[in-house]
N, C-alpha and C positions, 0 to 999 in steps of 0.2 A: 872391584866390578871384576876383573881378568877371571880372579877362582870359581868366584861364582855361575860366571860364563861356562868355564870346565865342568865343573861338577855340573854342571845339569845336564853337558852335554855329555858325560861320562856316565848320568846315570840315566839317557834316555835311549846311551847305547846298549845297556845294562839290560832294559827294560825290553826294548826291542829282539834282543839279542832272548833273552827268554821263551817270551812269548812264541819264536820261530824254533826255539829249542820240541816243544811238547808238535808244534807242526811235520819236522822232523824227526822226532822217532816214527811216528807214525807212518809216514811218507817212505821209512827204512825200511819199516813191516813186511810196506805195502812192496818195496822192490824187495826184498827176500825171497817175498813169495812169485816173482817175478808181475806181479799182478800189471793189467795193460788198459784203458781206457774208464768205460761207465764203470767193469770191477773194479779200477782201483779205485776211482772216484767215490764210490759206496763203503769199500774198507776203510780210507781216510777218516769219512765222514762219521762212519760207525765208532773208529777209531776212538777220534779226538769226544766224541761224545761222551763212550763209556770212560775215557780221563777222565773229563769235567764230574762225571756221576759218580766216578771213584771218589774225588776229592770230596766233594761233599756229602761224602759216606764217610764218609773220616771224620769232617769236621762235626758232622751229625752225632756222631758219634760221642765226640769229642764231649760236646753238650749234653749228652745223655747222661754219660763219668759224673760231669760238672755238677747235674741236678741229683745225682745218685739212683736213677732208673735202671733198673732193672727186671729180667723175665719181658710177661707183657708189656709191660710198661713201658720199658724200653722201645722193644721192638716196632709199637704203635706210636711214638716218639718221633723214632731212625724213621720210618714212611712217611710218615711226614710232612717232617726235613726235612728229609730228602727229593717228594714232591714237591713242597714251598721253594725247594730252590730249585730245582726243573724248571718251572713256572716263571718264575723270577727272570729266568734267563733268554727265556720267552722273547 
């Protein structure tokens, strides 16, 4: 039981650390640009949104490759897939 509790604690720590890593990347970029106040908030929100969109794009590209889609069919599939992912995240 003690081992299970330790592994659970380590897993939760890893999850919280990884979710904070994306935030700190955008925060670090804002700091590099010397942003503050509303400009910083806006930049960080857009950065996080773009990061999520980028991962959705990669996932959808992989799905299109699995389905062996090319050309216009691939473009259409990826566009719809990314849109669906964005709507699901809301």
